[in-house]
N, C-alpha and C positions, 0 to 999 in steps of 0.2 A: 527339627537341626537347629543350632543355635546362629545368630546373626553373621557370624562369622566375618569373611570381609566385607560384608554389607555393612559394617560398622566402622570400617576404615576411613579416615578424613583423607579429604583431597588436598588440603594445603599442608603448611610446616615442612619441615625435611624430607620427612618419610613419606608425604602425600603422593610426590609426582610416581614413586614407584608402584605404589597402589592404582594410581590412575592409568599407568602404562598397560598395564596388563588388562585392566577392565575395558581400556579403550580399545585394544586390541578386538574384544568381544563385540563390541558395539560396531568397528568396522566391518567384522566379518560378517554381521546380521544384515549390515546397509548392504552391501555387497550381494550378498547371497540373496537379500528377500527381494531385493530391486529385480535381480533377474527372473525369480519366480513369478513376480507380478508382469514383467513383460511388457509394459506398456504405461500410458500414463495415468492410469485409475485400475481399481481393481474390477475384473468384470461380476457381474451378478447383481449391481444395486445394493441399496441399504440393508435389506435381510440377510443377505448373503455374506455382505462383510461383519455385519454385525456377529452372525454366527461363527464365522472364521477366528474373528477378533477375540471373542469370547471363551472360544475352545482354547486358545493361549494364553489369555490373561487372565481368566477366573480361575480359583477366588483371589481378587486382589490384596486381601488382606487374609491369609491362612492364618490358623492357629500357631503353626510352626513355619518360619521361613524356609525357602529353599535355596538360597544362598545368593550371593551377588550374580554370579556369572551366568547361572542358569535363569535369574530373574530377567537380566538383561538379556539374554536371547532369546528368550520368550516374547518379551513384549517390545523390544526393538524389532526384532521378525514381525511382530503383529501389526505394529504402527506401519513398517516400509512396505510389507506386504499389502497394505491397505491404504497405501497414501496416494494424495494426488500430488503427483511430484512435478514440479515447476522445472526442473531439469531436462524434462522430457519435452521434445517441441512440438508435442501435439496437446501439451496442456496451457491453453492461451484464455481461460476464461475471465480470469481476473487482473488485478494489479497485484501479483503474487508472484514475485520474482525467486527464481533460483538465486540462492546466496554462495558468493564468493568463499573459497576453500580457505581464504586468509582471514577473511571475516569471522569463519567459523571456528577457524583455530583460536583466534583472540577471544572469542566468547567462550570457549574452555579455560581460558585462563582469568578469566572476569569469574567464571562459575565457580572455579575453584579457589579464589581469593577472598569471593564473596564480599566485596566493601559494598556498605549502604551510602548512597550519596547523600546523607542528610547532614553529617557533621564531619570535621577534617579528622578527627581521632579514629573515625572508623573509614576513612578512605584520603590517606596522606597524597600519596601520587595520584591516585586515580583522578581525586578532585583536581590536580593540577592538568592531567590529561584533559578533563572536561572543560578546562577553563581555555585551554589553547584549540579544542577543537571548536567550540562555541564562538570564539573570536574568529576562526577563520570563517565560519561559517558565515556568520554575521556579516562580516567585509563582502563575502561573495555577493549576498543578497542587495546590503545596502552599501555599495563602494564609496560614494562620496558622503556618506555622514559623519560626521565628528565622533560620535561614541556609539556606535551600534552595538548591539549584543543580540545573545540568543539563548533560548533553553534547549535541555533535550528531554524530549517528552515522548510519551509512548505511541505517538501517530497523529495523523491527521484530527482525528476525533477530538484527544486531547488540547492540540494545539487551536484547534477552531474554539474550542470550551475556553481556553485561558486568553485568548486575544478578545472574546465578546466579554470575560469578564474584566479585563483591564481598560476595556472602551467602557463599560458600564461604570467602574469604578472614577474614570475621568469626567464621566458625564453627571455624576453624583450632585454637585454645585450648579449643574444647569438648569434649565426649564424644563420641568417633567421628564420621563424615564427617557431611556436610551430607545430609540428606535433602530433596528435593524432591516437595511434594504437590500435583498438579494436577487439573484436571476432564478428562474424558474428551472434552470440546470443546476442548482448549488446542490452540494452532497448534502444530504440528511442529517449530518452533525451540525450544521448549522442552525437548522431547526430544532434540533435537539437540545443544543447549547443555550439557545434562548429561554426554551421551555424549562432548562433547571435552573438557568440564573433568574427566573422570575421575571423575564423580560415581556413586552408584548410580543404575539407571532410575527414574525419577521414579514414586512411587506414583499410581495413577491413581485417582481418586474419581468415581463414577456421577453421571450428569446425570439431570435431569428436566426436558423441555421445551426441549432444549438449555443448560441452565443446571445450575452445581453444584449437587447436592442436601446441604445444609447438615447433615444427619443424617448422610450416608455421610461427609462431609466431617471431622465430630467421631469418628467411629468409627476413621477413618483414623489420625487424630492420636493418638487414644488408643491406639492400636495399636503405635504406633512405640516407646512408652517413654520418652520424655521427652528424646530427643538434639536436637540442632541442627535445625531445619526451616524452611524455605520455602514457604510456601504461595503459588503463582502461580495468580490467577485472572483473567478474561478481562471487558474490558469492550469487547464487540463482536466476536463470534466471526467466522471467515472465511465459514463457511458460513451462517449464519441471522441474523448480527447483534446474537446475544443477550447480553445483559449480565447477568453473575454477582451473585448478593444480596451485595454489598460490604459493607454495614454489618453484617449476620451473619455473613461469612466473618471480617471483622476481629475479631468479639466471639470468635469462635470460637478463633481464631490467638492473641489476647492469653490466652484460657483455657488454652493449653496451651503458652504460651511461645514459639510460632512467629511467623516475622516474615511479613510480608505483602509481594508483586509483584503489581502489576498490569498485565497486557498491555491496553493501552488504545491500541494502535496505531491501530485502527478509530475506537474511540468517542470517543476523548481530546478531538477539537476540538468536543464537544458543550459544552464547559464555555465556548466563546466566546459561547455564548447563555445567557441568563440564563433563559430559558425551560425550556429543554433541560438545563442543568448537573445540576438534581435527579435526571436519570436515573443521574448518577454520585455519588451520595451514598455517602460513604465512602471514596471514593478517596485523600482526603488523608490517611487513617491507613496508607496502602501507605508502607513503607519506601523503594520506588523503583516508576517509572511509567515505561511503554514508550509512547511518543505519536509517530504519524506525522504528518507533513504533505504526503506526496505520496500521500493517501489524500483524506482531507475537508478538504484544506489547498490543494489546487490547485498542487502545486508540480512542478517536474521533477523526477524521481529523481536524485538523494538525497536525501531531507530528513525523516530520523530524530531522535528526541529521547529521551533517557534522564534523566528527572527524579529527583533523590533529595530526601531531606527534610531532610538536612544537609550541607552540603558536606564534612566531616569523615569521611563515609563514601566518599569518593574516594580517601581515602589510598593504598589499595592499588596505584592506578593511576602514582602517583609514580616516576620513571625518570631516573636524572642520568646523560649522555653529553657528554663534553665538548665536542663540537662543536655542540651545539645548546642546551644548557642548563649551562653549567659555573658551579661554585658562584658564583668571583666576578662573573661576569656577572649573576648572578640577586642577587646582595648589592648591586651597583651598580644597580640597578632596573630590569633589562630583564626583563619579563614571563617566566613559564615556561610554554610552552604544551604541552609534551610529555605531562604528565599528564593532559591534558583527552580522551585516547583510547586505544584499543589499538592504533589505526593512528599510523604515522608520516606520512609523506606524506598530507595530505588536501587535500580540496577546500574552497573557500571557500562550502558550501554555508547557511552562517549568512545570507549577503548576499541571497540571493533571497526567504529567508525575511523579513528586515527590510526589505526593501523592500516586499513584499508586505503586511506588517503595517502599515507608514507609510502606503502607499496605502490601504488599506481601513479599518483602526483595527478596535477590537474590535466595534462595531456592523455594520460592513460584512460582516466575516466572519461575524459570527452570521447577519446575511441570506442569507448564502448557505449556511450549513449549514441553517439552517432551509427554506429553498428545497427540498433535497435530500431532506429528512425529510419535509415535506409532499407532495412529488411521490410520493414512496414511498407514503403511505398513500391518495393520490388512485388511483395505478397498482393497487393492492390491491383498493380499490373498483370499478375497472375490471375487472380479473379476475371479482371476484364478479358483476358485473351480466352476465359472460357464460356463457352455459348449457352451452357446449363446453369452458369451462377450470373449475378448481378451485384454491383457494389453499390452501396449508397451513394447517390450521388454526390459531388464536391470532394475536398481534399480530404487525404488522410490526416486523421487529428494525432499527433504526437507519433504514437506507435500502435494505433487502435484501427482497426479494420471492422466496418460493419458490411455486412453481405448476405445475400439470401438465394436460395435456389430459384431459378425462373419459374420452374413448373409451379411454383406456389401463387405466381403473379396471375396465373390462368385460371384460378378458382376465386369464389366469393372471398371478400376480405377477410370474414372470421375463418374459414375455413384454410386459406391460404396462410394465415398465421399459425393455424394449429399445426399445419405441417411443418413449418419453420421450428416449432418447439419440438414437435416430434423427434424431427433430425436431431436436433439437441441431446434429447432424453435418450433417444437409441442408442446415440455414440457414448454417451455416460454407462449406458448400462452395460453395453459389450466391453467397455473398458478401452475402447479403441482412442477415445479424444474427450477432451474437457475445452468446450468451447462456451462462450456466455452470450448472453441475449441480453436487445436493448432495443425498446421501443423510441423511435426516431423519425424525423418527418421525412419522407421521400419526396422525391421531384416535384410530385404534384400536389404537395403542401398536405398529403393525408400520413399519420401517423402509421405506420405499419411495426411489425415485430423482423427483428435482424439477427442474425448469427454475428457474434463478436470475437474477433480475435485481438487480444492484447498483448503485442510481441515485446517480451522483457528480456529475452533470453540473449546474453551478452556474446553467444559464441554461433547460435543456430545460424545456418543459410537458408534462403529462400528454398535450395533444393530440399533441405529438411522437411519443411512445409507444403512441399508439391502434393504429397501423399493426402493429407489432410482434406484438400479440396477433392480429391477422388472418393475419398469416405463419403464428403456431403453429398455428392451428387447421387452416389448409390442409396445412400439412406432416403435422400428426397425422393427418389423415383418409387422406392418399396412406399413410402408413406403415402402419397399420391394416390398409387394404385390402390391404397388398401391393403397393402401386405403388411404394414407396421402393425405393432400390437400396441400402441401409445406409451411404451416405456422401455423397448429395446427387449434383445431375448432375456436377459435376465437370469439366465438357469444355467448356461454354459458359457465359459471362456471364448472369446471370438478367436479364430485362426490366425496363427502367428502370421501370416503373410498379410494379413489385414491391418495388423494393428502395428501404430509405430513407436520406434523405442531409438534412444539417441544415437 
């Protein structure tokens, strides 16, 4: 059959009419398929998901198209039935947030218009929206700076890469190559960025309780001999949600003439809350800060930010190419967008951020952030109240809770960790829960494997999460008794009563 409505455009005067009909197909498939899935994850594991998805999606490139409505219905159904749904309270493995409906709606508008954020004549108004949004975020991170600025990025990995790139260029006139100094708790993207940029491998500083040890940092900087250095601290580690001691790190960096970059991809949105912002004391002393909004900001991926203390620091990103930002066009007043990213073609990701900010305001965002932090604290207390479970000693890391079944502690360390790993895989394969895993120091100093719950749901209450603890306890008892199969049942759906849903 012909392409039919599959070739209709989304923009222009008639585009919304085409979209209205097709969006109804998508929404129906989203609703129906989510009910069919019945939980946070499809049951059966990778092979079963692949079979079901292929049955609906193949062939992807047929000789003759099947039409827009049919293609949408089949493939959206396949993706939803086979999704890990962060809107389900039992989907808590990663920094994987359920997006707000208002942000998703704004994303639709941006996709329909398809502005590319690399020249004014492709994104006249979207460029203004981005400028307003980055200015607000820059001022949030560096409230006392004279001329702060921020860039929209694809996420923490790109933000960290650009931060190291800018630091490398600042150090180019110094003595020797830039040395990056970071904690053992740092995100892997810091090491990958150094490798990508041809920098020496980062010097890794020991951590205590998941945070950089200031004494170890001082020893490391003293041993570098005074060359240009960038200390990379973390405000919200991926595994534990820990925040490095930023004021002390900033003082030590100053003492040795080093600059400070903070990866606050997870913790940055604490700044929305007057009550929680003090946890990030010292952040404003960083020359650059990574800040994500597709974590504790409830935006569809991607929504990353790199904030800098002074807009002049972005100078090395400037680039001139005649077809995008010719000198005479710039002199005539056309804004130059090319130096706002290391990418050329870019999505209008600032639009959904701006819509969300306008819709909720700082107070509304604060309430959502505080809800997640409070829910994590309550969840931690719920773990403490269960004799069969044990929480990792110490405080809650932002909204991350590490815990493990007590039955695993009664086994040899390797066997105990194997039980923890099997619990997670069993619940994944059964489609009952999506828990993460993390290796972290226990109260006795040993590193053990823990189950990880990263609570980013802005509406879920502790009561919604309580059944998750029952599932973990049951799966642990089976695994410790030898009743588990190392990977869950994998061939049947879990009984509906055992599966959590919104």
